[in-house]
Biopython code that builds the backbone (N, CA, C, O; Angstrom):
import numpy as np
from Bio.PDB.StructureBuilder import StructureBuilder

atoms = [
    (1, "UNK", "N", (-7.764, 6.177, 71.932)),
    (1, "UNK", "CA", (-6.736, 7.220, 71.890)),
    (1, "UNK", "C", (-5.984, 7.188, 70.560)),
    (1, "UNK", "O", (-5.686, 8.236, 69.988)),
    (2, "UNK", "N", (-5.679, 5.984, 70.069)),
    (2, "UNK", "CA", (-4.978, 5.880, 68.790)),
    (2, "UNK", "C", (-5.817, 6.455, 67.654)),
    (2, "UNK", "O", (-5.290, 7.083, 66.736)),
    (3, "UNK", "N", (-7.124, 6.233, 67.726)),
    (3, "UNK", "CA", (-8.006, 6.750, 66.675)),
    (3, "UNK", "C", (-7.993, 8.278, 66.661)),
    (3, "UNK", "O", (-7.953, 8.889, 65.593)),
    (4, "UNK", "N", (-8.025, 8.889, 67.831)),
    (4, "UNK", "CA", (-7.986, 10.345, 67.930)),
    (4, "UNK", "C", (-6.669, 10.894, 67.383)),
    (4, "UNK", "O", (-6.654, 11.913, 66.693)),
    (5, "UNK", "N", (-5.577, 10.223, 67.691)),
    (5, "UNK", "CA", (-4.263, 10.651, 67.181)),
    (5, "UNK", "C", (-4.216, 10.531, 65.661)),
    (5, "UNK", "O", (-3.669, 11.403, 64.986)),
    (6, "UNK", "N", (-4.784, 9.459, 65.123)),
    (6, "UNK", "CA", (-4.798, 9.260, 63.671)),
    (6, "UNK", "C", (-5.610, 10.349, 62.985)),
    (6, "UNK", "O", (-5.198, 10.882, 61.955)),
    (7, "UNK", "N", (-6.760, 10.676, 63.554)),
    (7, "UNK", "CA", (-7.604, 11.724, 62.976)),
    (7, "UNK", "C", (-6.894, 13.072, 63.035)),
    (7, "UNK", "O", (-6.937, 13.833, 62.068)),
    (8, "UNK", "N", (-6.246, 13.376, 64.145)),
    (8, "UNK", "CA", (-5.524, 14.641, 64.285)),
    (8, "UNK", "C", (-4.373, 14.721, 63.285)),
    (8, "UNK", "O", (-4.144, 15.769, 62.683)),
    (9, "UNK", "N", (-3.653, 13.620, 63.110)),
    (9, "UNK", "CA", (-2.534, 13.597, 62.168)),
    (9, "UNK", "C", (-3.028, 13.775, 60.741)),
    (9, "UNK", "O", (-2.415, 14.500, 59.957)),
    (10, "UNK", "N", (-4.119, 13.126, 60.405)),
    (10, "UNK", "CA", (-4.695, 13.258, 59.073)),
    (10, "UNK", "C", (-5.159, 14.690, 58.819)),
    (10, "UNK", "O", (-4.976, 15.209, 57.718)),
    (11, "UNK", "N", (-5.752, 15.328, 59.812)),
    (11, "UNK", "CA", (-6.200, 16.715, 59.673)),
    (11, "UNK", "C", (-5.014, 17.657, 59.455)),
    (11, "UNK", "O", (-5.083, 18.559, 58.620)),
    (12, "UNK", "N", (-3.942, 17.452, 60.191)),
    (12, "UNK", "CA", (-2.743, 18.281, 60.012)),
    (12, "UNK", "C", (-2.144, 18.088, 58.630)),
    (12, "UNK", "O", (-1.710, 19.051, 57.998)),
    (13, "UNK", "N", (-2.118, 16.855, 58.160)),
    (13, "UNK", "CA", (-1.599, 16.555, 56.832)),
    (13, "UNK", "C", (-2.428, 17.261, 55.758)),
    (13, "UNK", "O", (-1.879, 17.852, 54.829)),
    (14, "UNK", "N", (-3.756, 17.195, 55.894)),
    (14, "UNK", "CA", (-4.646, 17.835, 54.926)),
    (14, "UNK", "C", (-4.453, 19.353, 54.911)),
    (14, "UNK", "O", (-4.436, 19.971, 53.846)),
    (15, "UNK", "N", (-4.307, 19.947, 56.093)),
    (15, "UNK", "CA", (-4.075, 21.400, 56.155)),
    (15, "UNK", "C", (-2.739, 21.754, 55.516)),
    (15, "UNK", "O", (-2.628, 22.785, 54.852)),
    (16, "UNK", "N", (-1.741, 20.931, 55.702)),
    (16, "UNK", "CA", (-0.434, 21.171, 55.087)),
    (16, "UNK", "C", (-0.508, 21.140, 53.574)),
    (16, "UNK", "O", (0.113, 21.963, 52.901)),
    (17, "UNK", "N", (-1.267, 20.193, 53.034)),
    (17, "UNK", "CA", (-1.410, 20.119, 51.579)),
    (17, "UNK", "C", (-2.136, 21.330, 51.027)),
    (17, "UNK", "O", (-1.749, 21.859, 49.985)),
    (18, "UNK", "N", (-3.168, 21.773, 51.698)),
    (18, "UNK", "CA", (-3.906, 22.928, 51.201)),
    (18, "UNK", "C", (-3.051, 24.190, 51.282)),
    (18, "UNK", "O", (-3.172, 25.071, 50.431)),
    (19, "UNK", "N", (-2.200, 24.285, 52.281)),
    (19, "UNK", "CA", (-1.312, 25.446, 52.400)),
    (19, "UNK", "C", (-0.329, 25.471, 51.243)),
    (19, "UNK", "O", (-0.019, 26.541, 50.719)),
    (20, "UNK", "N", (0.168, 24.309, 50.837)),
    (20, "UNK", "CA", (1.092, 24.253, 49.705)),
    (20, "UNK", "C", (0.413, 24.735, 48.429)),
    (20, "UNK", "O", (1.004, 25.489, 47.657)),
    (21, "UNK", "N", (-0.819, 24.305, 48.208)),
    (21, "UNK", "CA", (-1.551, 24.738, 47.018)),
    (21, "UNK", "C", (-1.789, 26.235, 47.044)),
    (21, "UNK", "O", (-1.688, 26.895, 46.010)),
    (22, "UNK", "N", (-2.099, 26.775, 48.195)),
    (22, "UNK", "CA", (-2.336, 28.206, 48.319)),
    (22, "UNK", "C", (-1.068, 28.990, 48.005)),
    (22, "UNK", "O", (-1.116, 29.989, 47.288)),
    (23, "UNK", "N", (0.050, 28.549, 48.530)),
    (23, "UNK", "CA", (1.311, 29.249, 48.290)),
    (23, "UNK", "C", (1.728, 29.136, 46.824)),
    (23, "UNK", "O", (2.286, 30.081, 46.266)),
    (24, "UNK", "N", (1.463, 27.989, 46.198)),
    (24, "UNK", "CA", (1.791, 27.840, 44.779)),
    (24, "UNK", "C", (0.949, 28.798, 43.945)),
    (24, "UNK", "O", (1.453, 29.409, 43.002)),
    (25, "UNK", "N", (-0.318, 28.931, 44.283)),
    (25, "UNK", "CA", (-1.195, 29.860, 43.567)),
    (25, "UNK", "C", (-0.760, 31.300, 43.753)),
    (25, "UNK", "O", (-0.777, 32.090, 42.808)),
    (26, "UNK", "N", (-0.374, 31.638, 44.963)),
    (26, "UNK", "CA", (0.100, 33.001, 45.234)),
    (26, "UNK", "C", (1.377, 33.278, 44.452)),
    (26, "UNK", "O", (1.558, 34.375, 43.924)),
    (27, "UNK", "N", (2.246, 32.305, 44.376)),
    (27, "UNK", "CA", (3.494, 32.463, 43.613)),
    (27, "UNK", "C", (3.221, 32.725, 42.144)),
    (27, "UNK", "O", (3.883, 33.556, 41.523)),
    (28, "UNK", "N", (2.246, 32.016, 41.587)),
    (28, "UNK", "CA", (1.894, 32.222, 40.173)),
    (28, "UNK", "C", (1.315, 33.613, 39.966)),
    (28, "UNK", "O", (1.621, 34.266, 38.968)),
    (29, "UNK", "N", (0.481, 34.075, 40.894)),
    (29, "UNK", "CA", (-0.099, 35.418, 40.787)),
    (29, "UNK", "C", (0.989, 36.485, 40.836)),
    (29, "UNK", "O", (0.967, 37.439, 40.059)),
    (30, "UNK", "N", (1.927, 36.321, 41.743)),
    (30, "UNK", "CA", (3.026, 37.289, 41.871)),
    (30, "UNK", "C", (3.886, 37.280, 40.614)),
    (30, "UNK", "O", (4.344, 38.330, 40.161)),
    (31, "UNK", "N", (4.105, 36.098, 40.055)),
    (31, "UNK", "CA", (4.904, 35.990, 38.829)),
    (31, "UNK", "C", (4.213, 36.721, 37.675)),
    (31, "UNK", "O", (4.867, 37.432, 36.913)),
    (32, "UNK", "N", (2.903, 36.549, 37.546)),
    (32, "UNK", "CA", (2.153, 37.236, 36.484)),
    (32, "UNK", "C", (2.243, 38.755, 36.651)),
    (32, "UNK", "O", (2.424, 39.484, 35.676)),
    (33, "UNK", "N", (2.115, 39.219, 37.888)),
    (33, "UNK", "CA", (2.207, 40.656, 38.144)),
    (33, "UNK", "C", (3.592, 41.174, 37.769)),
    (33, "UNK", "O", (3.719, 42.249, 37.184)),
    (34, "UNK", "N", (4.619, 40.419, 38.103)),
    (34, "UNK", "CA", (5.983, 40.807, 37.753)),
    (34, "UNK", "C", (6.188, 40.874, 36.255)),
    (34, "UNK", "O", (6.872, 41.767, 35.756)),
    (35, "UNK", "N", (5.594, 39.927, 35.532)),
    (35, "UNK", "CA", (5.718, 39.939, 34.072)),
    (35, "UNK", "C", (5.042, 41.172, 33.474)),
    (35, "UNK", "O", (5.559, 41.769, 32.529)),
    (36, "UNK", "N", (3.893, 41.552, 34.021)),
    (36, "UNK", "CA", (3.200, 42.740, 33.515)),
    (36, "UNK", "C", (4.014, 43.999, 33.779)),
    (36, "UNK", "O", (4.091, 44.878, 32.921)),
    (37, "UNK", "N", (4.620, 44.093, 34.957)),
    (37, "UNK", "CA", (5.464, 45.244, 35.273)),
    (37, "UNK", "C", (6.661, 45.287, 34.356)),
    (37, "UNK", "O", (7.061, 46.355, 33.892)),
    (38, "UNK", "N", (7.234, 44.124, 34.093)),
    (38, "UNK", "CA", (8.383, 44.047, 33.195)),
    (38, "UNK", "C", (8.004, 44.488, 31.788)),
    (38, "UNK", "O", (8.756, 45.223, 31.147)),
    (39, "UNK", "N", (6.849, 44.048, 31.301)),
    (39, "UNK", "CA", (6.380, 44.449, 29.982)),
    (39, "UNK", "C", (6.195, 45.956, 29.899)),
    (39, "UNK", "O", (6.557, 46.567, 28.893)),
    (40, "UNK", "N", (5.637, 46.568, 30.943)),
    (40, "UNK", "CA", (5.453, 48.015, 30.962)),
    (40, "UNK", "C", (6.796, 48.735, 30.930)),
    (40, "UNK", "O", (6.949, 49.754, 30.255)),
    (41, "UNK", "N", (7.772, 48.195, 31.668)),
    (41, "UNK", "CA", (9.097, 48.827, 31.719)),
    (41, "UNK", "C", (9.796, 48.756, 30.374)),
    (41, "UNK", "O", (10.554, 49.656, 30.012)),
    (42, "UNK", "N", (9.538, 47.675, 29.626)),
    (42, "UNK", "CA", (10.145, 47.512, 28.307)),
    (42, "UNK", "C", (9.389, 48.285, 27.233)),
    (42, "UNK", "O", (9.881, 48.442, 26.115)),
    (43, "UNK", "N", (8.208, 48.763, 27.564)),
    (43, "UNK", "CA", (7.421, 49.547, 26.630)),
    (43, "UNK", "C", (6.530, 48.709, 25.729)),
    (43, "UNK", "O", (6.108, 49.179, 24.672)),
    (44, "UNK", "N", (6.241, 47.495, 26.120)),
    (44, "UNK", "CA", (5.376, 46.618, 25.296)),
    (44, "UNK", "C", (3.938, 46.800, 25.658)),
    (44, "UNK", "O", (3.068, 46.151, 25.077)),
]
sb = StructureBuilder()
sb.init_structure("model")
sb.init_model(0)
sb.init_chain("A")
sb.init_seg("    ")
for serial, (resi, resn, name, xyz) in enumerate(atoms, 1):
    if name == "N":
        sb.init_residue(resn, " ", resi, " ")
    sb.init_atom(name, np.array(xyz, "f"), 0.0, 1.0, " ", f" {name:<3s}", serial, name[0])
structure = sb.get_structure()
């Protein structure tokens, strides 16, 4: 039973880490899009 709990906890931890990386990547993409919109608004 302890082994099953350890495996489940490790799987949840791994999914949490991958979610953080995904959100960080999405944040960078949104930031780039915002910069392009800002450049267009400034006329660059």
